[in-house]
C-alpha positions in Angstrom: 111.9 328.0 145.5 111.9 327.3 148.8 111.7 330.1 151.6 115.0 329.6 153.3 116.8 329.1 149.7 115.3 332.5 149.0 116.4 334.4 152.3 120.1 333.1 151.6 120.1 334.2 148.0 118.9 337.8 149.1 121.5 337.9 151.6 124.1 337.2 148.9 122.8 339.7 146.8 122.9 342.3 149.6 126.4 341.6 150.8 127.8 341.6 147.1 126.3 344.8 146.6 127.3 346.4 150.2 130.5 347.9 148.8 129.0 349.9 146.3 126.0 351.3 148.5 128.3 351.9 151.3 130.2 354.2 149.0 127.2 355.9 147.4 125.7 356.5 150.9 128.5 358.0 152.7 129.9 361.4 151.6 132.5 361.0 154.1 134.1 358.1 152.6 133.1 359.2 148.9 135.1 362.5 149.1 138.4 361.0 149.0 137.4 358.7 146.2 137.5 359.9 142.8 134.8 359.3 140.0 137.1 356.8 138.1 137.4 354.9 141.0 134.1 354.3 141.5 133.4 353.5 137.8 135.8 350.9 137.8 134.8 349.1 140.7 131.1 348.8 140.0 131.4 346.1 136.9 133.1 343.8 139.3 130.7 344.2 142.1 127.9 343.1 139.2 130.0 340.3 138.2 130.7 339.4 141.9 126.9 339.0 142.6 126.2 337.3 139.4 128.6 334.4 140.2 127.4 334.2 143.6 123.9 334.2 142.1 124.5 331.4 139.9 126.5 329.4 142.6 123.4 329.7 144.9 121.0 328.4 142.4 123.0 325.2 141.0 123.4 324.4 144.9 119.3 324.7 145.3 119.1 322.7 142.0 121.0 319.9 142.9 119.1 319.9 146.6 115.6 319.7 144.6 116.7 317.1 142.5 118.0 315.0 145.4 114.6 315.3 147.3 112.5 314.7 144.1 114.5 311.5 143.5 114.1 310.5 146.9 110.3 311.2 146.7 110.0 309.3 143.6 111.6 306.2 145.2 109.6 306.4 148.1 106.8 306.5 146.0 108.0 303.4 143.8 108.3 301.3 147.1 104.7 302.0 148.2 103.5 301.2 144.8 105.4 298.1 145.1 103.9 297.4 148.6 100.5 298.0 147.3 101.1 295.4 144.3 102.4 292.7 146.8 99.0 293.6 148.9 96.8 293.3 145.7 98.5 289.9 144.4 98.4 288.3 148.2 94.5 289.1 148.2 93.8 288.1 144.5 95.4 284.8 145.9 93.5 284.4 148.7 90.3 285.2 146.4 91.5 282.5 144.2 92.2 280.1 146.6 88.4 280.2 148.0 86.2 277.6 147.1 84.0 280.1 145.2 83.4 282.5 142.6 83.3 286.1 143.0 81.9 288.5 139.8 82.1 292.1 140.1 81.0 294.7 138.0 82.7 297.9 138.1 81.0 299.6 135.3 78.0 299.2 133.2 79.9 299.8 130.3 82.5 297.0 130.8 82.5 292.9 131.3 82.7 291.9 134.7 85.7 290.5 136.4 85.6 287.1 137.4 87.8 286.1 140.5 88.2 282.5 142.0 88.7 279.0 140.5 85.9 278.4 137.9 86.4 274.7 138.4 84.8 274.8 141.7 81.4 275.8 139.8 82.3 274.2 136.6 84.2 271.0 136.7 86.8 270.9 134.3 86.5 274.4 133.3 89.3 276.9 133.1 87.2 279.8 130.7 86.0 282.4 133.0 83.2 283.9 131.0 82.0 280.6 131.0 80.5 281.1 134.3 79.0 284.2 133.0 76.6 282.1 130.8 74.0 281.0 133.6 71.6 279.2 131.4 74.6 276.7 130.0 75.2 275.5 133.8 71.9 276.2 135.6 68.4 275.0 135.1 66.4 276.9 133.2 64.3 278.4 136.4 67.0 279.5 138.4 69.0 281.0 135.7 66.0 283.3 134.8 65.6 284.0 138.5 69.2 285.0 139.0 69.2 287.5 136.0 66.2 289.3 137.5 68.0 289.9 140.5 71.3 290.6 139.1 69.2 293.1 137.1 67.7 294.9 140.5 70.7 294.7 142.0 72.5 296.7 139.7 69.6 299.1 138.8 67.9 299.5 142.4 71.0 298.2 144.4 68.6 295.4 145.9 71.0 292.6 147.8 69.8 289.1 147.7 70.8 285.6 148.9 69.5 282.5 147.4 69.9 278.9 146.8 70.1 277.8 142.7 69.9 274.2 141.5 72.7 273.2 139.2 71.9 270.9 136.2 74.2 268.6 137.4 71.8 268.4 140.7 74.4 270.7 143.0 73.1 273.1 145.1 74.9 276.8 144.3 74.5 279.5 146.9 74.2 282.8 145.3 75.0 286.1 147.2 74.5 289.8 145.9 75.6 292.7 147.7 76.9 296.1 146.9 80.6 297.4 147.9 81.4 300.7 147.4 78.7 301.2 144.5 79.9 298.2 142.8 77.8 295.3 142.2 79.6 291.9 143.6 78.3 288.5 143.2 79.5 285.6 144.9 78.7 281.9 143.7 79.6 279.4 145.9 78.7 275.3 145.8 77.1 274.1 149.1 78.3 270.7 148.7 74.8 269.1 148.6 72.9 267.5 145.5 69.3 266.8 144.2 69.6 263.5 142.8 68.4 263.6 139.4 65.2 261.3 138.2 65.6 258.0 137.2 66.0 257.0 133.7 66.5 254.3 131.4 67.3 251.0 133.6 67.1 252.0 136.9 63.6 253.4 135.9 62.6 250.2 134.9 63.9 248.4 137.9 61.2 247.5 140.0 61.8 247.7 143.7 62.4 245.5 146.7 59.9 244.6 149.2 62.0 246.0 152.0 62.2 249.4 149.6 58.5 249.5 149.1 57.6 249.0 153.1 59.8 252.3 153.9 57.7 253.9 151.5 54.4 252.5 152.7 54.7 253.2 155.9 54.6 256.7 155.8 51.6 257.0 153.8 48.5 257.8 155.7 46.1 255.9 153.6 46.2 252.0 154.5 48.6 250.1 152.2 49.9 246.7 152.2 52.9 244.2 151.0 52.4 240.5 149.6 54.8 238.0 148.8 55.4 235.9 145.5 52.3 233.5 147.2 50.4 236.4 147.5 50.3 236.4 151.2 50.1 239.5 153.2 53.4 239.9 155.0 53.4 243.6 156.1 50.3 246.5 156.5 50.8 249.9 157.5 49.4 251.6 160.5 46.1 253.1 158.4 45.5 249.6 157.3 45.5 248.2 161.0 43.1 251.0 161.9 40.9 250.3 158.9 40.7 246.4 160.0 39.8 247.3 163.4 37.5 249.8 162.7 36.0 246.9 160.2 35.8 244.4 163.2 38.5 242.0 161.1 40.5 239.6 163.4 43.3 237.0 162.2 44.1 233.9 163.6 47.8 233.6 162.0 49.2 236.6 164.1 49.5 238.9 161.1 47.5 241.7 159.9 43.9 240.3 158.6 43.4 240.4 155.0 40.1 242.7 154.0 39.9 240.4 150.5 38.3 237.1 150.6 40.5 234.5 148.9 38.8 234.6 145.5 38.9 238.3 145.1 42.4 238.2 146.1 43.3 235.8 143.7 41.7 237.7 141.1 43.5 241.0 141.7 47.1 239.0 141.6 46.2 237.5 138.1 44.9 241.0 136.9 48.1 242.4 138.1 50.1 239.3 136.5 48.7 240.0 133.0 49.1 243.7 132.9 53.0 243.3 134.2 52.2 247.0 135.5 51.0 248.9 137.7 46.8 248.9 137.8 44.1 251.2 139.3 40.4 250.0 139.3 37.2 250.6 141.6 35.8 247.7 143.7 33.0 247.3 146.0 33.8 245.9 149.6 31.2 244.3 151.0 31.9 246.1 154.2 33.9 248.9 153.6 31.8 249.9 150.4 33.3 251.6 147.3 37.1 251.4 147.3 39.9 253.0 144.3 42.8 250.1 144.8 45.9 250.5 143.1 48.1 247.5 143.0 51.8 247.3 141.7 54.5 244.8 140.7 57.4 244.6 143.2 60.6 242.6 143.1 59.5 239.1 144.8 55.9 240.2 145.1 53.4 242.9 145.1 52.0 246.1 147.0 48.9 248.1 147.1 46.6 250.8 148.5 43.2 251.9 148.5 42.3 255.5 148.3 40.4 257.3 151.2 38.0 258.5 152.6 36.7 254.8 153.1 32.9 254.5 154.3 32.4 252.8 157.7 30.2 249.8 157.9 27.2 251.5 158.5 26.3 254.6 156.4 28.4 257.1 158.3 30.3 260.1 156.7 33.3 259.2 155.4 36.4 260.6 157.5 40.2 260.6 156.9 42.4 258.3 159.1 44.8 260.2 161.3 48.6 258.7 161.6 48.8 257.0 165.0 51.8 258.5 166.3 51.8 255.8 169.5 53.9 253.2 167.4 55.9 256.0 165.7 57.1 257.7 169.0 58.0 254.0 170.4 60.1 253.6 167.1 61.7 256.8 167.5 63.3 256.2 171.2 65.2 253.2 170.1 66.9 254.8 167.1 70.5 256.2 167.1 69.4 259.0 164.8 68.6 262.4 166.4 65.1 262.8 165.8 62.6 265.7 167.0 58.9 266.2 166.3 57.6 269.5 166.6 53.8 270.3 166.6 52.0 273.2 164.4 53.0 275.7 167.1 56.2 274.9 166.7 56.6 273.1 169.9 58.7 270.4 170.8 56.4 267.3 171.4 58.8 264.6 171.2 62.4 263.5 171.0 64.9 260.7 171.5 68.1 260.3 173.7 70.2 260.7 170.6 68.9 264.2 170.0 69.4 265.4 173.0 72.9 264.2 173.2 73.9 265.2 169.6 73.2 268.8 170.5 74.1 268.5 173.9 70.7 269.8 175.4 69.5 269.2 178.9 66.5 266.6 178.8 64.4 268.4 181.6 64.5 271.1 179.8 63.6 269.8 176.6 60.6 268.3 178.4 59.2 271.4 179.3 58.2 271.4 175.2 60.3 274.3 174.1 59.5 276.5 171.2 62.1 275.5 168.1 62.9 278.9 168.0 63.9 278.8 171.4 66.1 275.5 170.7 67.6 277.6 167.8 68.9 280.4 169.7 70.2 278.5 172.6 72.3 276.0 169.8 73.5 279.5 168.2 74.4 281.1 171.8 76.7 277.4 172.2 77.8 277.8 168.8 76.6 274.8 167.5 74.5 276.2 164.7 76.2 276.8 160.8 77.8 280.3 160.6 75.7 282.6 158.6 75.8 286.2 158.4 72.3 287.2 158.6 71.1 284.7 161.5 67.1 286.0 161.4 67.1 285.5 157.9 68.6 282.1 158.1 66.1 281.0 161.2 63.4 282.3 158.8 64.2 280.4 155.9 64.6 277.5 158.1 60.9 277.6 160.1 59.5 277.6 156.6 59.6 273.9 157.2 56.2 274.1 158.6 54.8 274.9 155.2 56.2 271.7 153.6 54.2 269.1 151.4 57.1 267.1 151.0 60.2 266.3 152.9 63.2 268.4 152.5 67.0 268.0 152.9 69.5 270.8 153.9 73.1 270.3 155.1 74.4 272.0 158.2 78.0 272.5 158.2 78.6 272.9 161.8 81.6 275.3 163.5 83.1 272.2 165.3 83.9 270.5 162.2 80.8 268.0 162.2 78.3 267.8 159.3 74.3 267.1 159.8 72.2 266.6 156.5 68.7 267.8 158.4 65.6 265.8 157.0 62.5 268.1 157.5 59.4 266.0 157.0 56.2 267.0 157.3 53.9 265.5 160.0 50.7 264.3 158.2 47.6 265.3 160.1 49.3 267.4 162.7 50.6 270.0 160.8 53.8 269.8 162.5 57.3 268.6 161.2 59.5 265.6 162.0 63.3 266.7 161.7 65.9 263.6 161.4 69.8 264.9 162.0 71.7 262.5 160.0 75.2 262.9 160.8 77.6 262.6 157.6 80.9 263.7 159.3 82.4 260.7 158.6 80.9 259.7 155.1 82.3 263.3 154.0 85.5 262.2 155.2 85.4 259.2 153.8 84.6 261.1 150.3 87.3 263.1 150.9 89.8 260.6 151.3 88.6 258.4 148.4 88.3 261.5 146.3 92.1 262.2 147.2 93.1 258.8 146.8 91.0 258.4 143.1 93.2 261.9 142.7 96.5 260.6 143.8 95.8 257.1 141.3 94.9 259.4 138.6 98.1 261.3 139.2 100.2 258.2 139.4 98.5 256.9 136.4 99.1 259.6 134.5 102.6 259.8 135.2 103.7 256.2 134.1 106.1 255.9 131.4 103.9 252.6 130.2 100.7 253.1 128.5 97.6 251.7 130.5 93.9 250.8 129.0 91.1 248.8 131.3 88.4 247.5 129.2 85.2 246.4 131.0 83.3 243.2 130.3 81.3 244.9 127.6 84.5 246.1 125.6 84.7 249.4 126.3 87.1 251.5 127.2 86.9 252.3 131.8 90.2 253.9 132.1 93.1 255.0 130.0 96.1 257.8 130.7 97.7 259.9 128.3 100.5 257.7 127.1 98.2 255.3 125.5 97.4 257.9 123.4 100.9 259.1 122.7 102.1 255.4 121.8 99.4 254.7 119.1 98.5 258.5 118.2 94.8 258.5 119.2 92.9 261.3 119.5 92.2 262.5 123.5 88.4 263.3 122.4 88.3 259.4 121.2 89.4 258.1 124.6 87.3 260.1 126.8 83.8 258.9 125.9 84.6 255.4 126.5 84.7 253.7 123.0 84.4 250.5 122.6 87.6 248.0 121.3 86.5 248.1 117.8 86.5 252.3 117.6 90.2 252.0 119.1 91.2 249.4 116.6 89.8 251.7 113.7 91.9 254.8 114.6 94.7 252.7 115.2 94.6 251.3 111.8 94.1 254.9 110.3 97.2 256.0 112.2 99.1 252.9 111.1 98.2 251.9 108.1 100.8 249.2 107.3 100.0 246.9 110.4 97.7 248.8 112.9 94.6 246.7 112.1 96.6 243.2 112.2 97.9 244.3 115.6 94.5 245.2 117.3 92.5 242.4 116.2 94.9 239.8 117.6 95.0 241.8 120.8 91.2 242.2 120.8 91.1 238.6 121.2 93.0 238.7 124.8 90.2 241.4 125.9 87.0 239.7 124.7 88.3 236.2 125.8 85.6 235.6 128.7 86.9 232.4 129.7 87.4 232.1 133.5 90.4 229.8 133.4 92.7 232.2 130.5 95.8 233.3 132.0 97.4 236.7 131.4 99.5 237.1 128.4 102.6 239.3 127.4 104.3 239.7 124.4 106.3 242.1 121.8 105.0 244.0 119.1 107.4 244.8 116.1 105.5 247.6 114.5 106.2 248.7 110.8 107.4 252.3 112.2 110.3 250.5 113.5 109.0 251.0 117.1 109.3 247.7 119.4 106.5 247.8 122.6 106.3 245.2 125.1 102.5 244.4 125.8 100.8 242.5 128.8 97.2 241.5 128.8 95.8 241.3 132.6 93.0 240.0 133.9 91.3 242.1 136.9 89.6 240.6 139.5 86.3 241.9 138.9 86.3 240.6 135.2 87.6 243.5 133.8 90.9 243.3 131.3 94.0 245.7 131.7 96.9 245.8 129.0 99.8 247.9 129.2 102.0 249.3 126.6 105.8 249.8 126.7 108.3 251.2 124.3 111.3 249.2 124.6 112.5 250.6 121.0 115.4 251.9 122.8 116.5 249.2 125.4 116.3 246.5 122.7 118.8 248.6 120.4 121.2 249.3 123.6 120.5 245.1 123.9 121.4 244.1 120.4 124.3 246.7 120.3 125.6 245.0 123.9 125.2 241.7 122.3 126.9 242.1 119.3 129.6 244.0 120.9 129.8 240.8 123.4 130.0 238.3 120.3 132.9 240.5 118.8 134.9 240.4 122.1 134.6 236.8 122.3 135.5 236.3 118.9 138.6 238.8 119.2 139.6 236.7 122.6 139.5 233.7 120.7 141.2 234.8 117.7 144.1 236.1 120.4 144.5 233.1 121.8 144.5 231.6 118.3 147.1 234.0 117.4 149.2 233.3 120.1 149.3 229.7 120.0 150.3 229.7 116.3 153.0 232.2 116.7 154.2 230.3 119.6 154.7 227.1 118.0 156.0 228.4 115.1 159.0 230.7 116.8 159.8 226.7 118.3 161.0 225.6 115.0 163.7 228.4 114.4 164.2 229.0 117.9 165.5 224.8 118.0 167.9 225.5 115.0 169.2 228.9 117.1 170.0 226.6 120.1 171.0 223.6 118.1 174.2 225.6 115.9 174.8 227.5 119.1 175.6 224.3 121.1 177.2 222.9 118.1 179.5 226.0 118.2 180.2 225.9 121.6 181.2 222.6 121.2 184.4 223.3 118.9 183.2 220.2 116.8 183.8 222.5 113.8 186.7 224.0 115.0 187.9 226.0 117.8 186.9 229.4 119.0 188.6 232.4 119.9 187.4 234.4 123.1 185.3 236.9 121.3 183.6 234.1 119.2 183.2 232.0 122.5 181.3 235.1 124.2 179.3 235.7 121.2 178.2 232.1 121.6 177.3 232.4 124.9 175.3 235.4 124.4 173.5 233.4 121.5 173.0 230.2 124.1 171.4 232.5 126.6 168.9 234.6 124.8 167.7 231.7 122.8 167.0 230.2 126.5 165.4 232.9 127.5 163.2 233.2 124.1 162.3 229.7 125.0 161.4 230.5 128.2 159.1 233.4 127.3 157.2 231.1 124.8 156.6 228.7 127.2 155.2 231.3 129.7 153.2 232.4 126.4 151.6 229.0 126.1 151.3 228.0 129.6 149.3 231.4 130.1 147.1 230.4 127.2 146.5 227.4 128.8 145.4 228.6 131.7 142.9 231.1 130.1 141.4 228.4 127.8 140.7 226.0 131.1 142.5 223.2 129.9 145.5 223.4 132.6 146.1 220.5 134.9 148.2 219.9 137.6 149.9 217.0 138.1 150.3 216.7 141.8 153.0 214.4 143.3 155.2 214.4 146.2 158.2 216.7 146.1 161.5 216.9 147.4 161.8 221.0 147.7 166.0 221.0 147.8 165.4 219.3 144.3 163.2 222.1 143.4 165.0 224.8 144.0 168.4 223.3 142.5 166.6 222.9 139.4 165.6 227.0 139.7 169.3 227.6 140.1 170.6 225.8 136.9 167.9 227.6 135.1 168.9 230.9 136.3 172.8 229.9 136.0 172.0 229.3 132.5 169.6 232.3 131.9 172.8 234.9 133.1 175.4 232.9 131.8 177.3 235.4 130.1 177.2 237.9 133.2 180.1 239.7 134.5 179.6 239.3 137.7 176.5 237.2 138.7 174.6 237.5 141.5 175.3 235.6 144.8 172.1 233.3 145.6 171.6 232.3 149.1 169.2 229.7 149.8 167.9 228.9 153.7 165.8 225.9 153.9 163.8 225.2 157.4 164.1 221.8 158.8 161.1 219.4 159.6 159.1 220.7 156.5 156.1 219.0 156.1 155.3 216.9 153.2 155.1 218.9 150.1 152.4 217.7 147.2 152.3 219.9 144.2 153.3 220.0 140.5 156.8 220.0 140.5 157.1 221.7 136.7 155.0 224.7 137.7 156.7 224.9 141.4 159.9 225.2 139.3 158.7 227.9 136.7 157.9 229.9 140.0 161.0 230.1 141.8 162.8 230.9 138.4 160.7 233.5 137.7 160.9 235.2 141.5 164.7 234.5 141.3 165.2 235.9 137.7 163.1 239.2 138.9 165.3 239.7 141.6 168.6 239.2 139.7 167.4 241.7 137.3 166.8 244.6 139.5 170.0 243.7 141.4 173.4 245.0 140.7 176.4 242.6 139.6 177.7 240.9 142.6 174.5 241.6 144.9 173.2 239.1 147.0 169.5 237.3 146.6 167.8 235.4 149.6 165.8 232.8 149.4 164.0 231.6 152.4 161.9 228.5 152.5 159.6 227.8 155.9 156.7 226.0 157.1 153.8 228.3 158.0 151.1 226.0 160.1 149.8 223.3 157.3 151.7 225.8 154.3 155.0 226.5 153.1 156.3 230.0 152.3 158.9 230.7 149.6 160.0 234.5 150.4 162.6 236.0 147.8 164.7 239.0 148.8 167.0 241.5 147.0 168.8 244.4 147.5 167.7 245.9 144.4 166.7 249.4 143.4 163.0 248.6 144.7 159.7 248.8 143.2 157.6 252.5 143.5 154.8 251.8 145.8 152.5 253.1 142.7 153.6 249.9 140.5 153.7 247.2 142.8 149.6 246.5 141.6 150.6 246.5 138.1 153.3 244.1 138.6 151.3 240.8 138.4 149.6 241.9 135.1 150.6 240.3 131.8 152.8 242.6 129.7 153.6 245.2 132.0 157.4 245.7 131.6 158.2 248.9 134.0 161.4 250.1 134.5 162.8 250.9 137.4 166.6 253.0 137.7 167.0 252.1 133.9 166.5 248.4 134.5 163.8 246.5 132.6 161.8 243.6 133.9 161.6 242.1 130.3 158.3 241.2 128.4 156.3 241.5 131.9 155.3 237.7 132.1 157.5 236.7 134.9 155.2 237.8 138.0 152.1 237.2 135.9 153.3 233.4 135.5 154.0 233.3 139.2 150.7 234.4 140.4 148.9 232.4 138.0 150.4 228.9 139.1 150.2 229.9 142.9 146.4 230.6 142.3 146.0 227.2 140.8 147.6 225.5 143.7 145.3 227.6 146.4 147.8 229.7 147.5 148.6 233.7 147.6 151.4 236.1 146.4 152.3 239.3 148.2 155.2 242.1 147.3 156.7 244.5 149.8 159.5 247.0 149.9 162.6 245.8 151.9 164.3 248.4 154.1 166.6 249.8 153.4 166.8 249.2 149.7 165.4 246.2 147.7 162.1 244.0 147.4 160.6 241.0 149.1 158.1 238.6 147.5 156.7 236.1 149.7 154.7 232.9 148.2 152.4 231.0 150.5 151.5 227.6 149.1 149.3 224.8 150.7 151.6 221.9 151.8 149.0 219.4 150.5 147.3 221.5 147.7 145.3 218.2 146.7 143.5 217.9 150.0 142.9 222.2 149.4 141.3 221.7 146.3 139.1 219.0 147.5 137.9 220.6 150.2 137.2 223.8 148.1 135.4 221.9 145.5 
């Protein structure tokens, strides 16, 4: 309980017991009270105090619980923040191109952080990096294990360089952090070239390659061409010839061997076809130990020193002549600096001063190399190293080298220099060559990025891709190839021969796998330079259809692609079958319509004939009702005949055999024919509509098919009449519009809603408006069909305040318009 709460509880209890204490302590007050009254009051006071105590305790309990919940929530938030920070640190460590190993306890396995693939390309298991002998050379692996033992037991920190089995240089740093052993491994980017093996070892070096090696020798060496003539001699050889007093009249280095002796040497070298070593007495130089070896395009040789002078002098070793070397260094664009055994700068070229931004006047004072390194570090031009003194000490070990050493320097300004330290033989100094490989690394980075993008793109393709070399082996492939042919990935990853792939496919598809790949192999192994690319389709026994293509690449390799077209081929087949079914159905429909139309004409002709016979009263007089019935029969028969004609006309147009008979027409005659047909159709109407015709003057000559124009006018007038009230007016207005003639039909009927206008010209669209049915729905379809055949147009619009207006515009000379269109 908190002190404040305790004080509140004590105060409450005191107040609760105050009446009882007051009564007991004051005799003046207690005298008037009877003992029975005090006895009755005491239980109530005790009960009241207990109730107050319980209430205070409950309030305090609720308060403590709320404080505990707030403290727990705050702790949870702090724990979440700590976990987020830990995850962020682990993500940062995992993103660094290095691997960190932490030994927290000697009885537990170490924890490995960072991408393992940075050290072991293609590896993802963390425990793989702990097996040092699997990816380090035996010597470095043993050295690293011993250093780790000293670190974990004695706390000896270390920093060393290791060589991996694939030739890369690994930087290892061991530290103690809070009593925990930590090992950091990082690939430096440099690599050690593996020794030559196989065909590379058997290849003879060229004369140029050998000259670069012989130039650095301190013993006499020379080169001869295929005819045995000397074409190069190093400085030591020239020094020897000067000491022997030999001269040449050809302007080249003199030959220390006579022609007969030289020919004998070349014959022995040719017979051996390999390096030969022998001793020979020279008439002037004394006994020589000679070594001769063949080259590509000639041969080379050198002799061991010391050599005896012409007089019987003591043998001495020939020192290198740096006079010519310094002249060559000055002309090179590569930064070069020469230091003597006292670490003083003895020579440098202008490229060296410009590369490091050093003052040439200061460099001419022959400063110590340590002073140069300190100056460069002050200027921020040396690699960032945590222990500069240790790094400088290791760098200055170059003066103890017996062979050249290469070390990459990653400079803070983004440049990268490959520092080659070569011992200056005879002087005890060092020659530094600073090769700027920044652009080369950038090119390699872009090249690797491009290769990565190409690989990812190839893997993402839905086609199976395989590239075969001229030897028939698989050079490149993607996972889709393995999926299409059920090939194991481990088989494809070992650059198998096409025969191996064919065998695996034959096992996966025993029905036809061997036959398919036997045919494909012919396109791969065909080395004819004039062969063309091939493509085709494979119908596999399992029901899959594969489209393949064999493409010859410019470098002589062959690329093969496979695409699974099973689904698309099935869709194509279904669509083709459906199209054929639709064509057949359309043909059947046309045949049906034509047959039915012709079959309907025979009974219709009989009906019309008997109706005319009855109407002529040839068989007897008719009463009024019989005459009305006969008129209805004749009108309906005429409508049915017209409908059959329309159906036949549409079928003729759909079949593409409709032809127009163009002739010069009289428009008034066309109108009268249409009026007569309209009168015959509505002959039995109680009150026919009032047709008002207006024909403009000076109409151009009209060339068209008269029969079709009459059908157009009749259908327009018939459609307007059907939608008009009995006795209403219908207007036909004919006028000229340039070189065209417009036929406009207006009525004052119910009108056509806007949503129905687009469907009016469709066939068999028999919409009704205010209870009036247009019929079978072929009238306006016939109008649109014949107007389009004449090269005209049809439009329909509402007429204010009531009715519909249909405008047909036809070229006056439809023949000329059709010829111009064609």
